[in-house]
N, C-alpha and C positions, 0 to 999 in steps of 0.2 A: 527521545523517550518522553520528554515533557509535552511535545506536540501531540504525540500519539495518545497520551493520557487525557489531554485537554479535548482532543477529538472524541475520545471514548465517552467522557462525561457529558460533553456538550450535546450529544445525541440521545441522552436519556431523559425520561420524564417520569415524575411520580404517578401520573395518571396516563392511561392508554391514549395515544394519539393515533387516529386511523390513518391508513395509507391513502394519500391523495389519488384520485382516479387516474390521472395521467401517468404517475409513477407506477401504480398498480398494473396498468396495461402493459407497460414495458417490462416490469418484473415478471408478469405472466408470460410474455413472449420469450424471455430468457430462461425461465425455470419451469414453466408449465403450470405451476401453482405456487401460492405463497407457502404452503406446507412443505413443498419440495425445497424452496429456498431456506426455510427454517431448519429443515433436516440437514441440508448441505452445510449450513453454518455450524450446526451442532456437531455433525460428524467430522468436519474439518478441525474444529476445536479439540474434539476428543482424540483425533489421530495425531495431533501434534505432540511430539516427544520433547518436552521442554517448554520454557516460557516464550510468549510472543503475543501476537495479535492476529485476529481473523478479520479480514476486510471484505466489505462489499464494495466493488469498484465498477465504475462505468467505463467500458472499453471505448477508446477514442479511435474509431475506424472511419476515415473520411467517406462521405457519401452514403453511409448506412444508418439505419435506426440505431439508437443507443442500445447497446447490449450490456448486460450486467454479468459479473463473474464473482466467485468467492475466491479469495486469495489469502493464504497464510504468510506471515512474516515472523521470523524468529528473533528473539531478544528485542532490540529497539528498532528492528527493521521497518522499512517504509515502502509503500508501493509507488511513491512519487517518482516520476521519470528521472529526475536529477539526483535521487537519493544515493548516498555513499559515493559521492564524486570525489575521487582522490587526486585525479590529474597526475598520477605518478605511477609509472609502470615498473619502476625499480625502487626497492626499499634501500635507500642510501645508507641505512645503518647496518645492514647485513650483507648486501651484495658487494660486487667488485668495487662499487662506488664508495666504500668506506675509507679508502685512502685518498689523499689529495689528487693524485693522478687519475684514479678511478672515478672520483667525484666529477672531475672535469669531463671525462669520457661519458659518464652517465648524463650529465647536464646537456652535452651536445646531442646525445641519443634522444633525450626527451624533447629537445627543441625541434628535432626532425620528425617527430611522430605527430599523429593527429591530436594526442593528448598533451603535447608539449607546448612550448611558448613560441616556437619559430613561425616562419611564414606558412600561412595556411591557405590551401586551395578551397574551392567550393566543396569538394568531396570531404576534405578533412573537417571543414566547418559543420557539415551535416552530421558527422560522427560525434561532434561535440554537443549536439542538442540533447543527448541523453547520456547518462552514466553507462559505462559498459554493462550490458545485460539489462538495462532499463527498458521498461515497457511504457506505452502511451496509454495510461489509465488515469481516471480521476477517482480518488477515494470518496465514498459517500457515507460510509458507516464502518465502525469497527468495534470489536469486543476485545477487551484485555483478558488474556488467559494466563497471566503470570500467577504463580502459586500464591503470592502474598495478597492478591486481590480476592480470591475466593476462600482460602484456607481458614481465616479467622471465623467466618460465619458458616462455612459448609464442610470444613474438615479436609483431610488429605485427599479423599476420593470424591470431593464435592464439585469438581469442575462441571460435570453434566448438569447438576441441579442449579449451579450458578448461571450457566449459559441459558438454560431453559427459563429461569426467572428473569434474566436480563432481557430476553426476547419480548417479554410482556411489558417492558418499560422503554421501548424505543420511541423516540420522538420522530415519527415519519415525516412531519412537516420539515424538520431540519434536514432529513435525508433528501427530501424533495428539493430543498434549497441547494444543497451540495450538488445534486444531479443537474441543476440549472435547466430544468425542463420548461420553465416558464418562458424562456427566451426562444428556444428552438427544440424541436423533436429530433431533427437530424443533426448529426455532427459534421461540421464542414472541414 
C-alpha cells in the first residue's frame, strides 16, 4: 500500500506536464486517442466496487511494440509480476497441516511442488518467475481510488470529479521514465 501511494503521488504535478511524443505515439497505438485512454481510466475507476487503484501498465510482450493497458487492482493490490507471492499452497493454520503429522505431510507436499523448497527442474523454475496468476506488465501510472483519498474534498459521490481533476495533474515525463522508452521502443 505504501508503494502504491508513493507511485500515485510521484506521478502528479501541480502544473500540467505534456505527454512526450514517443510515449504519445505508443499510447495512440494502444488506445486510438488520448481521450479514449482518459475515458478508459475514468470508467475503470467508476466501475470499481470498493477501494483500490487504477493502473496504466506497459505490456511486456517479447518482439512487439510496447502496448499499454488499463488495469484495476483492489485494496492494496499490485500489477507487478511477483506481487502477492505466498509460496504456500496449503494454509497450515486451517488445513490438514494443523497437526504435527499433518504439518510434516504438508511440508513434504510443498517441497515437491513448483512453489515449494525441494529440487526444481527447469519447468518448475519457470513457474517461479511470477506469482500464480501474475502477468508480465510494467506499471507506469496509477490513480488511488480509495474513498479516503477523494471523500474529504469531493464528498461521497466525488470519485468521478476526483479522477477527472487528477487527470489534469499527471506528470507525463515521469510516466515516460517508467515506460523506459528512451532506451528501446521494442520490448525484448
